[in-house]
C-alpha positions in Angstrom: 40.7 164.9 185.9 38.0 166.9 187.7 38.4 169.8 185.2 38.0 167.4 182.3 34.8 165.9 183.8 33.4 169.4 184.3 34.1 170.4 180.6 32.5 167.1 179.4 29.4 167.9 181.5 29.3 171.5 180.2 29.6 170.2 176.6 26.7 167.8 177.1 24.6 170.5 178.7 25.2 172.8 175.8 24.5 170.1 173.3 21.3 169.0 175.0 20.0 172.7 174.6 21.2 172.7 170.9 19.1 169.6 170.2 16.0 171.3 171.3 16.5 174.1 168.7 16.4 171.5 165.9 13.1 171.1 164.1 10.8 168.2 165.0 10.2 167.4 161.3 11.2 168.8 157.9 9.4 168.9 154.5 11.7 167.7 151.8 9.1 168.6 149.2 5.9 170.5 149.5 3.8 171.6 146.6 0.2 172.9 146.3 -1.5 173.5 142.9 -4.8 175.3 142.4 -6.4 174.8 139.0 -9.5 176.4 137.6 -10.7 174.6 134.4 -12.6 176.3 131.5 -15.8 174.4 132.5 -15.7 175.9 136.1 -14.5 172.7 137.8 -11.5 173.0 140.1 -8.7 170.8 141.4 -6.5 171.4 144.4 -3.5 169.1 144.5 -1.3 168.6 147.6 1.9 166.7 147.6 4.4 166.4 150.5 7.5 164.5 151.6 7.8 164.9 155.3 10.7 163.5 157.5 10.1 162.9 161.2 12.8 163.6 163.8 11.0 163.5 167.2 8.4 161.4 169.0 6.1 164.4 169.3 6.1 164.8 165.5 5.6 161.1 165.0 2.8 160.5 167.6 1.0 163.8 167.8 1.8 166.5 165.3 2.1 164.6 162.0 0.6 161.2 162.7 -2.5 162.0 160.7 -3.5 164.3 157.8 -7.0 165.9 157.5 -8.9 166.6 154.3 -12.2 168.4 154.6 -14.6 168.2 151.6 -18.2 168.3 150.5 -19.1 164.9 149.0 -22.2 166.4 147.2 -19.9 168.5 145.0 -16.3 167.3 145.7 -14.3 164.2 145.4 -11.0 163.2 147.1 -8.5 161.2 145.1 -5.4 159.7 146.9 -2.7 159.4 144.3 -0.3 157.9 146.7 0.2 157.5 150.4 3.0 155.6 152.0 5.8 155.8 154.6 9.6 155.2 153.7 11.2 154.0 156.9 14.8 154.9 157.7 16.2 151.7 156.3 14.3 152.2 153.1 11.3 149.9 153.7 8.1 151.1 152.1 4.9 150.8 154.2 1.8 151.6 152.0 -1.2 153.2 153.8 -3.8 150.4 154.2 -7.4 151.1 153.1 -8.5 150.9 156.7 -6.2 153.8 157.6 -8.4 156.1 155.4 -11.2 157.1 157.9 -14.1 159.4 157.1 -15.5 161.5 160.0 -17.6 164.5 160.7 -15.3 167.7 160.7 -15.0 169.0 164.3 -16.2 172.5 163.2 -19.4 170.9 161.8 -20.5 169.4 165.0 -23.7 170.8 166.4 -24.5 172.1 162.9 -27.1 169.7 161.4 -27.3 171.6 158.2 -23.6 170.8 157.6 -23.5 167.3 158.8 -23.1 166.1 155.2 -19.5 167.5 155.1 -16.7 164.9 155.4 -13.2 164.9 156.8 -11.0 162.2 155.4 -8.4 161.3 158.1 -5.3 159.8 156.5 -3.6 157.8 159.3 0.1 157.4 158.5 1.4 153.9 159.3 4.9 152.5 159.8 6.2 155.7 161.5 9.5 155.8 163.3 12.2 158.4 163.9 13.8 159.2 160.6 10.8 157.9 158.6 9.5 160.0 155.6 5.7 160.4 155.0 4.8 160.6 151.3 1.2 161.9 150.6 -0.2 163.1 147.3 -3.9 163.8 146.8 -6.4 166.0 145.0 -9.7 167.5 145.9 -11.8 167.8 142.7 -14.8 170.2 142.7 -17.7 170.0 140.3 -18.5 172.9 137.9 -20.7 175.5 139.6 -19.7 174.6 143.2 -17.0 177.2 143.5 -17.6 180.4 141.6 -14.0 181.3 141.1 -10.4 180.6 142.3 -10.5 182.2 145.8 -7.4 181.6 147.9 -5.8 182.7 151.1 -2.7 180.6 151.8 -0.4 181.0 154.8 3.0 180.4 153.3 5.0 179.3 156.4 4.3 175.8 157.7 4.7 174.3 161.1 8.1 172.8 160.1 10.8 174.1 157.7 10.5 173.3 154.0 13.5 172.5 151.8 11.5 173.0 148.6 8.1 174.6 148.4 6.1 175.3 145.3 2.7 177.0 144.9 1.1 177.0 141.5 -2.0 178.7 140.1 -3.4 177.7 136.8 -6.5 179.3 135.2 -7.9 179.7 131.7 -6.1 182.4 129.6 -9.2 184.5 129.3 -9.7 184.7 133.1 -8.3 187.5 135.2 -5.8 186.4 137.9 -5.0 188.9 140.6 -2.8 188.0 143.5 -0.7 189.4 146.3 2.3 187.3 147.4 4.0 188.6 150.5 7.0 186.3 151.1 10.3 188.2 150.7 11.8 188.6 147.3 10.4 185.5 145.7 9.4 186.2 142.1 6.7 184.3 140.2 7.4 182.1 137.1 4.7 182.4 134.4 3.8 180.3 131.5 0.9 179.7 129.0 -0.2 177.0 126.7 -3.2 174.9 125.7 -5.6 177.7 126.7 -4.2 178.0 130.2 -1.9 180.4 132.0 0.1 179.4 135.0 1.9 181.3 137.8 4.3 179.5 140.2 6.4 180.5 143.1 9.3 178.2 144.0 10.9 178.7 147.5 13.8 176.9 149.1 14.8 176.5 152.7 11.7 178.1 154.0 11.8 178.5 157.8 9.0 177.2 160.0 6.2 179.5 161.0 6.8 181.4 164.2 5.3 179.9 167.4 5.4 183.3 169.1 2.1 184.5 170.4 0.1 187.1 168.6 1.7 186.6 165.2 -0.5 188.0 162.4 -0.4 188.6 158.7 -1.5 192.2 159.5 1.8 192.7 161.2 3.6 192.8 157.9 6.2 190.1 158.4 4.1 187.0 158.2 4.1 185.6 154.5 0.9 184.9 152.8 -0.7 184.5 149.3 -4.0 186.0 148.3 -5.3 185.2 144.8 -8.6 185.2 143.0 -10.0 185.1 139.5 -12.7 187.6 140.4 -12.1 190.8 138.4 -12.1 192.7 141.7 -13.0 192.5 145.4 -16.3 194.1 144.5 -17.2 191.3 142.2 -16.3 188.8 145.1 -18.5 190.6 147.6 -21.5 190.6 145.1 -21.5 186.8 145.5 -22.1 187.2 149.3 -24.4 190.3 148.9 -26.7 188.2 146.7 -27.2 185.9 149.6 -28.1 188.5 152.2 -31.7 188.6 153.3 -33.4 191.6 151.6 -35.2 194.2 153.6 -38.9 193.6 154.3 -38.5 190.0 155.0 -41.5 189.0 157.0 -39.9 186.4 159.5 -37.2 189.0 160.3 -39.8 191.7 160.9 -41.8 189.4 163.1 -38.7 188.2 165.1 -37.3 191.7 165.4 -40.6 193.0 166.8 -40.7 190.3 169.3 -37.1 190.8 170.6 -37.5 194.6 170.8 -40.9 194.6 172.5 -40.9 197.3 175.2 -37.7 198.9 174.1 -38.0 202.5 173.6 -34.7 203.8 172.0 -32.7 202.5 169.1 -29.9 201.8 171.6 -32.1 199.5 173.7 -33.3 197.8 170.5 -29.8 197.2 169.2 -28.7 195.8 172.7 -31.7 193.4 172.7 -31.1 192.1 169.2 -27.3 191.7 169.7 -27.9 189.8 173.0 -30.3 187.5 171.1 -28.0 186.8 168.2 -24.9 186.3 170.4 -26.5 184.3 173.2 -29.5 182.5 171.7 -28.2 181.5 168.3 -25.4 178.9 168.3 -22.1 179.6 166.4 -20.6 177.2 164.0 -16.9 177.9 163.2 -17.1 176.6 159.6 -15.4 179.0 157.3 -16.8 180.5 154.1 -14.6 178.2 152.1 -15.7 175.1 153.9 -19.4 176.0 153.1 -18.5 176.6 149.4 -18.9 180.3 150.1 -22.6 179.8 150.6 -24.8 181.0 153.6 -28.1 179.7 154.6 -31.0 182.2 154.4 -32.3 183.6 157.7 -35.5 181.6 157.2 -33.4 178.5 157.8 -31.1 180.0 160.4 -33.9 181.2 162.7 -35.6 177.9 163.4 -32.3 175.9 163.5 -30.9 178.4 166.2 -27.3 178.1 164.9 -25.3 179.6 162.1 -21.9 180.2 160.7 -20.2 183.6 161.3 -21.4 184.8 157.9 -25.0 183.5 158.6 -25.2 185.2 161.9 -23.8 188.4 160.4 -26.6 188.3 157.9 -29.2 187.6 160.7 -27.9 190.4 162.9 -27.9 193.0 160.1 -31.4 191.8 158.9 -32.8 192.1 162.5 -31.4 195.6 163.0 -32.7 196.9 159.7 -36.1 195.3 160.4 -36.2 197.3 163.7 -35.4 200.5 161.8 -31.8 200.6 162.8 -29.5 201.3 159.8 -27.1 198.4 159.5 -24.7 197.0 156.9 -22.5 194.0 156.5 -18.7 194.9 156.2 -15.6 192.9 155.3 -12.2 193.9 156.4 -9.1 193.0 154.4 -5.3 193.2 155.0 -4.2 196.7 153.9 -1.0 195.3 152.3 -3.1 193.2 149.8 -4.1 194.4 146.4 -7.8 195.1 146.7 -8.5 193.4 143.3 -6.8 190.2 144.5 -9.0 189.9 147.5 -11.7 187.2 147.2 -13.9 186.1 150.1 -11.2 183.8 151.6 -9.1 186.9 152.1 -11.5 188.6 154.4 -10.0 189.1 158.0 -13.5 189.5 159.5 -17.1 189.9 158.6 -19.0 192.3 160.9 -22.0 194.6 161.1 -21.7 198.4 161.2 -24.8 200.0 162.7 -25.9 203.4 163.9 -28.2 204.0 166.8 -29.0 207.3 168.5 -26.1 209.0 166.7 -23.4 206.5 167.6 -21.5 204.0 165.6 -21.5 200.4 166.6 -19.2 197.7 165.1 -20.9 194.3 165.9 -19.7 190.8 165.7 -22.1 187.8 166.3 -19.3 186.0 168.2 -19.2 188.5 171.1 -21.0 191.5 172.7 -17.8 193.6 172.5 -16.7 195.7 169.5 -15.6 193.7 166.4 -11.8 193.2 166.2 -11.5 195.3 163.1 -12.4 198.4 165.2 -9.1 198.0 167.1 -7.0 197.6 164.0 -8.2 200.4 161.7 -4.8 201.4 160.7 -4.0 197.9 159.3 -7.2 196.9 157.4 -9.2 198.1 154.6 -13.0 197.8 155.0 -15.4 197.2 152.1 -19.2 197.1 152.4 -20.9 193.8 151.5 -24.4 195.3 151.6 -23.2 197.8 149.0 -20.5 195.7 147.3 -17.1 197.5 147.1 -18.0 200.8 148.8 -15.1 201.8 151.0 -16.2 202.1 154.6 -14.5 204.5 157.0 -14.6 203.6 160.7 -14.6 206.1 163.4 -11.6 205.6 165.8 -12.8 204.2 169.1 -11.7 205.6 172.5 -9.1 203.3 174.1 -8.3 205.4 177.1 -8.7 204.1 180.7 -8.7 206.5 183.7 -9.8 206.0 187.3 -9.6 207.9 190.6 -9.9 205.9 193.9 -10.4 207.0 197.4 -9.4 204.3 200.0 -10.4 204.8 203.6 -8.8 202.2 205.9 -10.1 200.7 209.1 -8.8 197.6 211.1 -10.4 195.0 208.9 -11.3 196.6 205.6 -10.7 199.4 203.1 -13.8 201.2 201.9 -13.2 202.3 198.3 -15.1 204.9 196.3 -14.1 205.1 192.6 -14.8 207.1 189.5 -13.7 205.4 186.3 -13.8 206.8 182.7 -13.6 203.9 180.2 -13.2 204.3 176.4 -16.0 202.8 174.2 -13.6 200.3 172.8 -13.8 198.4 176.1 -17.5 198.7 176.9 -19.8 195.7 176.0 -22.7 196.7 173.8 -25.3 194.6 175.6 -24.3 195.1 179.3 -22.9 198.0 181.2 -19.6 197.7 183.0 -21.1 196.8 186.4 -19.8 193.7 187.9 -16.6 193.8 186.0 -14.7 196.0 188.5 -12.5 194.7 191.3 -14.9 193.8 194.2 -17.8 193.0 191.8 -19.8 195.9 193.1 -23.5 195.9 192.1 -24.2 199.6 192.8 -22.1 201.0 189.9 -23.8 204.0 188.2 -22.9 204.7 184.5 -23.1 208.0 182.6 -22.6 207.6 178.9 -20.8 210.2 176.8 -20.0 210.2 173.0 -17.1 207.8 173.1 -16.6 206.8 176.7 -18.6 206.0 179.9 -18.0 207.3 183.4 -18.8 205.0 186.3 -19.0 205.8 190.0 -19.1 202.9 192.3 -18.2 201.7 195.8 -16.7 198.5 197.2 -14.9 197.1 200.2 -11.5 195.2 200.3 -11.0 192.9 203.3 -7.7 193.6 205.2 -5.7 191.0 207.1 -3.3 191.8 209.9 -0.1 189.8 209.5 2.4 190.3 212.2 1.4 193.9 212.6 1.4 194.7 208.9 -1.4 195.0 206.3 -1.0 194.6 202.6 -3.3 196.9 200.7 -4.1 196.1 197.1 -4.5 199.1 194.7 -7.3 198.3 192.4 -7.2 199.0 188.7 -9.6 198.3 185.7 -10.1 194.8 184.3 -9.1 195.9 180.8 -5.6 197.3 182.1 -2.6 195.8 180.4 -1.3 195.0 183.9 -3.5 191.9 183.6 -2.2 191.0 180.1 0.3 188.2 179.5 2.9 190.5 177.8 5.3 190.5 180.9 5.4 186.7 180.7 6.4 186.6 177.0 10.0 185.6 176.1 12.7 188.1 176.7 13.4 188.3 172.9 11.3 188.1 169.8 12.1 187.7 166.1 8.6 188.7 164.7 6.6 191.8 164.9 4.0 192.0 167.7 0.7 193.8 166.8 -1.0 195.0 169.9 -4.8 195.3 170.2 -4.4 199.0 170.9 -2.1 201.7 172.0 -2.8 201.7 175.6 -3.3 205.0 177.5 -4.0 204.4 181.2 -3.9 206.5 184.3 -4.8 205.9 187.9 -4.8 208.1 191.0 -5.2 206.8 194.5 -6.0 208.8 197.7 -5.4 206.5 200.7 -6.6 207.8 204.1 -4.9 206.1 207.0 -6.4 206.0 210.5 -4.4 207.2 213.5 -3.2 203.7 214.4 -1.7 203.0 211.0 1.4 204.4 209.2 2.8 203.8 205.7 5.7 201.3 205.5 6.2 201.5 201.8 8.9 204.1 201.1 7.9 207.2 199.2 9.2 206.9 195.6 9.0 208.3 192.1 9.9 206.1 189.1 9.5 207.0 185.4 10.4 204.7 182.6 10.4 206.4 179.2 11.7 204.9 175.9 10.8 204.8 172.2 7.9 202.6 172.7 6.1 204.4 175.6 6.3 205.5 179.2 5.3 204.1 182.6 5.2 206.2 185.8 4.7 205.6 189.5 4.8 208.0 192.4 4.1 207.5 196.1 3.9 210.5 198.4 2.7 210.9 201.9 1.2 214.0 203.6 0.3 213.3 207.2 -2.2 210.4 207.2 -3.0 210.7 203.5 -1.0 208.8 200.9 -1.1 209.9 197.2 -0.3 207.3 194.5 -0.2 207.8 190.8 0.3 205.3 188.0 0.2 205.8 184.3 1.1 203.9 181.1 1.1 205.4 177.6 2.2 203.5 174.5 3.4 205.4 171.4 3.2 202.4 169.1 0.7 199.6 168.2 3.2 197.6 166.1 6.2 196.5 168.1 9.1 195.4 165.9 11.9 193.0 167.1 14.1 196.1 167.6 11.4 197.7 169.9 10.5 194.5 171.6 13.0 194.7 174.5 11.9 198.2 175.5 8.2 197.1 175.2 8.7 194.2 177.4 10.6 196.3 180.0 7.6 198.5 180.1 5.2 195.6 180.5 7.3 194.0 183.2 7.3 197.4 185.1 3.6 197.9 184.5 2.6 194.4 185.6 4.8 194.3 188.8 2.5 193.6 191.7 4.8 195.6 193.9 3.7 198.7 192.1 0.0 197.9 192.8 0.1 197.6 196.5 1.0 199.4 199.7 2.4 198.0 202.9 0.9 199.5 206.0 2.2 199.1 209.6 0.0 199.1 212.7 1.4 201.4 215.3 
């Protein structure tokens, strides 16, 4: 009898875990249709049938639908909206469940406070209920230049039947890249229109794993546009950039750079101003109708979208005599001619000052993200539309040497660190970012890296005759990243920010009343992804420690993932970054 009870408990335990693997909701039908009419007007039609299985799906994830639009040029039409409960009862969405609000991303952006977000509050929800929603967003002629689409294919829940359709006049070019397995398009033509459709069945939900990206090669997406080429799309943005010689830009640039002697100092001052003194609105180009306000409007308003701040940053640099151009990066796997403005991964500024290249983003004082992903993106100039831009590879190495001299209550640390330019902020040097927050760091800049010398103290605490000494490393080290805490297995590619190359050497000088309690050791982990090494050696009252990590790959596939995670667990282990010292 006891054995039977145990088997029942085990069965319930297994079933409970199995239930967690089931989806919280499922799309029975999902269709999206993008239509460009001959008069230049457009229609985006969305239709879904979504069945709810969990309280989270019902009360949080899918309780509302959100439709952002510009009422000056666009209209939302609800064709139908209702809920079919589990017993078949139909609950129509009442008029007071259609609520217009300001889009969150338009908050603190007065120039875009005319935008609306229609919130459809789904009513009559219960477990097993199905939401039906069918609506169109209609755009007037002239508001949107062309069909310009970037569509993530995978959804937050699985889809039984998913259709994406593009319809354009027969005389219009239609370029696209559809990265979603072996799905082939169906084409048709008639009544002066041509149509391309993709029909997919049993599409799995989008991965919830961290750091999934379309650049990794296994995340499905659709890019499409009726621009003849990416060059033609970029011309639309280039026409809105502020031309050289603009007087307000010249005046502001002169004020910001007053007293700055070198181009590097001027660049630093201008970047600091744009990043820290001009607010950032997260509205996308698509949400602003692919329009950017002129710098004459951005400057007095003290805020801008990413595209507007990029325009301002490039304009101020050029006004200061620093060559700068606006650049757009695109997924390397996409057909360049298919890339409209929606397909841009990032807009940034490439500038040259005192013989060095800078990749600037108005969202941060660090290098633009594209600089880390040069092998996975294609860069095209916006300032000179369509010109291919080749980026210099940044230095991503980290190396440091530490001398630690111990006394009863502290460890005096002297350090020399060489840090690749990929990690160095453009507006501030690296002082204050080291362990110990030392203010006396001295920096010597080289072509692609900076070398710092600095000193700091680490307090030591005697606990039962033992002292635990922490071995410092650099803030950008992967030992501080979250990779070691990721799941033990992964089904998607993981695209790292960089192929890390780190090395640290420690010389620890023990006084006569102390001895090393950590045993001498030598560990070396080497696999197809990279290598990690740790050695601890003692020679009299001097302890030598060496640590290093070198990755061979930036793209980690599921087959590589276990070896990568093993490296990260080893590299992040706190036991490998501390020494135990015993008082005699």
